[in-house]
GUVEX-771488 format. One line per field, with one value per residue (C-alpha): residue in three letters; residue number from 1; x, y, z negated. Coordinates in steps of 0.02 Angstrom, whole numbers, plus 50000, padded with zeros to 5 digits. Each point is the difference from the previous one (the first is absolute). Example, Ala and Ser with C-alpha at 12.3 -4.5 7.8 and 13.67 -1.06 7.14 Angstrom:
aa	(Ala / Ser)
i	(1 / 2)
u	(50615 / 50069)
v	(49775 / 50172)
w	(49610 / 50033)
***
This chain:
aa	(Met / Thr / Ile / Leu / Gln / Ile / Val / Cys / Leu / Val / Ala / Phe / Leu / Leu / Val / Asn / Gly / Leu / Ile / Ile / Lys / Asn / Ile / Ser / Phe / Glu / Gln / Phe / Arg / Ala / Asp / Ser / Arg / Arg / Gln / His / Ile / Val / Phe / Gly / Ala / Ala / Ala / Ser / Val / Phe / Ala / Leu / Trp / Leu / Phe / Arg / Ala / Gly / Ile / Tyr / Pro / Gly / Leu / Asp / Val / His / Phe / Leu / Trp / Leu / Pro / Ala / Leu / Ala / Leu / Ile / Leu / Gly / Phe / Arg / Phe / Ala / Ile / Leu / Ala / Gly / Thr / Leu / Ala / Leu / Val / Gly / Thr / Thr / Ile / Ile / Gly / His / Asp / Asp / Trp / Ser / Met / Leu / Gly / Val / Asn / Gly / Leu / Leu / Gly / Ile / Val / Ala / Pro / Ile / Ala / Leu / Thr / Tyr / Val / Ile / Phe / Met / Ile / Ser / Phe / His / Arg / Ile / Pro / Arg / Asn / Leu / Phe / Val / Tyr / Ile / Phe / Val / Cys / Ala / Phe / Phe / Pro / Gly / Ala / Ala / Met / Ile / Ala / Leu / Lys / Met / Gly / Leu / Leu / Gly / Gly / Tyr / Tyr / Phe / Ile / Asp / Ser / Ile / Tyr / Ala / Trp / Asp / Val / Ile / Lys / Asp / Asn / Tyr / Leu / Ile / Leu / Ile / Pro / Leu / Leu / Leu / Phe / Pro / Glu / Gly / Met / Leu / Asn / Gly / Met / Thr / Ile / Thr / Leu / Leu / Thr / Ile / Tyr / Lys / Pro / Glu / Trp / Val / Tyr / Thr / Phe / His / Asp / Lys / Phe / Tyr / Leu / Asp / Asn / Lys)
i	(1 / 2 / 3 / 4 / 5 / 6 / 7 / 8 / 9 / 10 / 11 / 12 / 13 / 14 / 15 / 16 / 17 / 18 / 19 / 20 / 21 / 22 / 23 / 24 / 25 / 26 / 27 / 28 / 29 / 30 / 31 / 32 / 33 / 34 / 35 / 36 / 37 / 38 / 39 / 40 / 41 / 42 / 43 / 44 / 45 / 46 / 47 / 48 / 49 / 50 / 51 / 52 / 53 / 54 / 55 / 56 / 57 / 58 / 59 / 60 / 61 / 62 / 63 / 64 / 65 / 66 / 67 / 68 / 69 / 70 / 71 / 72 / 73 / 74 / 75 / 76 / 77 / 78 / 79 / 80 / 81 / 82 / 83 / 84 / 85 / 86 / 87 / 88 / 89 / 90 / 91 / 92 / 93 / 94 / 95 / 96 / 97 / 98 / 99 / 100 / 101 / 102 / 103 / 104 / 105 / 106 / 107 / 108 / 109 / 110 / 111 / 112 / 113 / 114 / 115 / 116 / 117 / 118 / 119 / 120 / 121 / 122 / 123 / 124 / 125 / 126 / 127 / 128 / 129 / 130 / 131 / 132 / 133 / 134 / 135 / 136 / 137 / 138 / 139 / 140 / 141 / 142 / 143 / 144 / 145 / 146 / 147 / 148 / 149 / 150 / 151 / 152 / 153 / 154 / 155 / 156 / 157 / 158 / 159 / 160 / 161 / 162 / 163 / 164 / 165 / 166 / 167 / 168 / 169 / 170 / 171 / 172 / 173 / 174 / 175 / 176 / 177 / 178 / 179 / 180 / 181 / 182 / 183 / 184 / 185 / 186 / 187 / 188 / 189 / 190 / 191 / 192 / 193 / 194 / 195 / 196 / 197 / 198 / 199 / 200 / 201 / 202 / 203 / 204 / 205 / 206 / 207 / 208 / 209 / 210 / 211 / 212 / 213 / 214)
u	(50702 / 49841 / 50071 / 49939 / 50131 / 50134 / 49956 / 50020 / 50179 / 50061 / 49948 / 50050 / 50160 / 50028 / 49990 / 50114 / 50117 / 49979 / 50047 / 50149 / 50037 / 49992 / 50061 / 50176 / 50079 / 50178 / 49932 / 49874 / 50157 / 50105 / 49846 / 50009 / 49850 / 49869 / 50077 / 49930 / 49846 / 49930 / 50074 / 49911 / 49831 / 49965 / 50055 / 49864 / 49874 / 50023 / 49979 / 49861 / 49929 / 49993 / 49878 / 49831 / 49826 / 49863 / 49923 / 50003 / 50183 / 50049 / 49856 / 50099 / 50036 / 50144 / 50078 / 50084 / 50135 / 50027 / 49963 / 50113 / 50116 / 49997 / 50026 / 50141 / 50114 / 49920 / 49887 / 50132 / 50078 / 49858 / 49950 / 50138 / 49990 / 49826 / 50029 / 50139 / 49866 / 49879 / 50137 / 50053 / 49792 / 49996 / 50155 / 49940 / 49826 / 49870 / 49974 / 49987 / 50119 / 49868 / 49956 / 50150 / 49976 / 49831 / 50059 / 50178 / 49883 / 49828 / 50053 / 50152 / 50043 / 49826 / 49997 / 50157 / 50005 / 49821 / 50066 / 50161 / 49830 / 49924 / 50193 / 50040 / 49846 / 49967 / 50223 / 49931 / 49818 / 49993 / 50078 / 50137 / 50046 / 49992 / 49817 / 49966 / 50135 / 49964 / 49783 / 50005 / 50183 / 49985 / 49867 / 49847 / 50086 / 50041 / 49780 / 49976 / 50132 / 49951 / 49821 / 50075 / 50098 / 49853 / 49895 / 50126 / 50052 / 49790 / 49981 / 50138 / 49907 / 49868 / 50045 / 50092 / 49845 / 50130 / 49854 / 49805 / 49949 / 49910 / 50135 / 50135 / 49866 / 49949 / 50178 / 50124 / 49953 / 49868 / 50170 / 50041 / 49902 / 50073 / 50191 / 50012 / 49996 / 50148 / 50096 / 49962 / 50096 / 50130 / 50109 / 49915 / 50079 / 50206 / 49991 / 49993 / 50120 / 50124 / 49957 / 50027 / 50169 / 50096 / 49926 / 50160 / 49946 / 49834 / 50059 / 49848 / 50002 / 50118 / 50003 / 50004 / 49831 / 49883 / 50061 / 50112 / 49909 / 49856)
v	(50070 / 50148 / 50169 / 49998 / 49874 / 50110 / 50117 / 49950 / 49908 / 50166 / 50065 / 49886 / 49973 / 50217 / 49967 / 49885 / 50087 / 50153 / 49899 / 49943 / 50156 / 50053 / 49868 / 50025 / 49803 / 50041 / 50018 / 49833 / 49909 / 50037 / 49959 / 49804 / 49972 / 50102 / 49909 / 49850 / 50088 / 50046 / 49878 / 49856 / 50107 / 49974 / 49846 / 49978 / 50115 / 49864 / 49838 / 50054 / 50072 / 49812 / 49942 / 50054 / 49962 / 50028 / 49943 / 50128 / 50050 / 50174 / 49995 / 49887 / 50078 / 49970 / 50110 / 50130 / 50082 / 50141 / 50115 / 49907 / 50014 / 50163 / 50030 / 49891 / 50072 / 50195 / 50060 / 49981 / 49830 / 49924 / 50041 / 49898 / 49871 / 49973 / 50020 / 49869 / 49852 / 50073 / 49953 / 49833 / 49938 / 50069 / 49891 / 49853 / 50014 / 50084 / 50137 / 50056 / 50118 / 50091 / 50029 / 50047 / 50194 / 49999 / 49869 / 50099 / 50177 / 49965 / 49799 / 50118 / 50183 / 50075 / 49878 / 50057 / 50194 / 49989 / 49882 / 50147 / 50132 / 49928 / 49978 / 50217 / 50028 / 49883 / 50069 / 50178 / 50005 / 49864 / 49957 / 49907 / 49829 / 49816 / 49966 / 50137 / 49948 / 49826 / 50010 / 50162 / 50000 / 49784 / 49930 / 50106 / 50023 / 49814 / 49972 / 50174 / 49987 / 49801 / 50075 / 50115 / 49875 / 49930 / 50138 / 50083 / 49848 / 49944 / 50170 / 49981 / 49846 / 50061 / 50152 / 49913 / 49883 / 49854 / 49908 / 50075 / 50070 / 49865 / 49887 / 50135 / 50001 / 49818 / 49929 / 50153 / 50138 / 49896 / 49943 / 50156 / 49969 / 49835 / 50071 / 50193 / 49901 / 49891 / 50110 / 50124 / 49881 / 49954 / 50140 / 50061 / 49825 / 50063 / 50143 / 49951 / 49891 / 50111 / 50141 / 49878 / 49879 / 50100 / 50176 / 50059 / 49902 / 50127 / 50172 / 50076 / 49926 / 50126 / 49979 / 50165 / 50048 / 49846 / 49940 / 50132 / 50083 / 49941)
w	(53879 / 50007 / 49958 / 49822 / 49981 / 50090 / 49894 / 49818 / 50063 / 50061 / 49823 / 49900 / 50090 / 49989 / 49815 / 49976 / 50116 / 49865 / 49868 / 50052 / 50043 / 49817 / 49894 / 49968 / 50048 / 49933 / 49813 / 50053 / 50071 / 49833 / 49867 / 50045 / 49852 / 50094 / 50154 / 49925 / 49930 / 50161 / 50095 / 49846 / 50010 / 50224 / 49938 / 49872 / 50106 / 50189 / 49874 / 49924 / 50152 / 50075 / 49875 / 50113 / 50002 / 50164 / 50122 / 50163 / 50033 / 49944 / 49849 / 49886 / 49807 / 49909 / 49835 / 50054 / 49843 / 50073 / 49859 / 49880 / 50178 / 49969 / 49846 / 50007 / 50152 / 50014 / 50139 / 50157 / 49947 / 49957 / 50184 / 50094 / 49877 / 50042 / 50182 / 49977 / 49911 / 50182 / 50129 / 49920 / 49998 / 50145 / 50084 / 49933 / 50079 / 49864 / 50065 / 50171 / 50093 / 50077 / 49825 / 49903 / 49995 / 49952 / 49855 / 49948 / 50012 / 49935 / 49889 / 49946 / 50033 / 49947 / 49810 / 49974 / 50019 / 49908 / 49847 / 49983 / 50042 / 49827 / 49924 / 49996 / 49969 / 49847 / 49943 / 50033 / 49944 / 49845 / 49861 / 50005 / 49912 / 50031 / 50038 / 50104 / 50110 / 50016 / 49998 / 50094 / 50123 / 50017 / 49945 / 50083 / 50149 / 50052 / 49983 / 50095 / 50131 / 50072 / 49999 / 50102 / 50099 / 50062 / 50000 / 50139 / 50118 / 50001 / 50087 / 50106 / 50059 / 50026 / 50071 / 50105 / 50074 / 49928 / 49903 / 49961 / 49827 / 49960 / 50022 / 49916 / 49852 / 49941 / 50022 / 49968 / 49892 / 49877 / 49923 / 49952 / 49820 / 49968 / 50033 / 49924 / 49787 / 50069 / 50098 / 49877 / 49862 / 50136 / 49961 / 49805 / 50001 / 50087 / 49927 / 49848 / 49995 / 50071 / 49930 / 49835 / 50035 / 50157 / 50004 / 50094 / 50126 / 50011 / 50103 / 49941 / 49813 / 49848 / 49817 / 49982 / 50099 / 49973 / 49793 / 49920 / 49852 / 50059)
***
């Protein structure tokens, strides 16, 4: 492992440790519906991340679904569910163990954290209604976060001298425009369907804020 990989791994483990420390697992164990949603979401992300394409190892692309995960589970459980999915893909060989910290920090923590920042800003600064919730909190972050994740990982591969910049640009970053709309649509449609049919599953959605008296 390189020094940068070790630093990212320590930071990723520290984030998860702080999250675990601040979660009430007694309440979680007592709430079976919450358990099913969290573990079901983790399994869904794991399955989604199995389908990927790429020419060079590490420079592969797949849908993230992280903004929807953050809105459904909340910040802390979204990080944990994403971590479970990442550990699963690493165990079966889809990701390298040496990249666990990099993939976790740049591919899970950063997108989920910025998604939650966008959600909080929109909640406090923009008039609340269902369309704002779907488009500003789910569709837009979906497109933005896949660009962010690919940009950060591309930068890492260049800084750590794993690939030349031309290889990264021509085989990885060039695909970003092709993924923006599909990723945004995936997250937007997920949140649209859940807020209509299963709003109680979405941790950040409440009828009194987005539907009542609108």
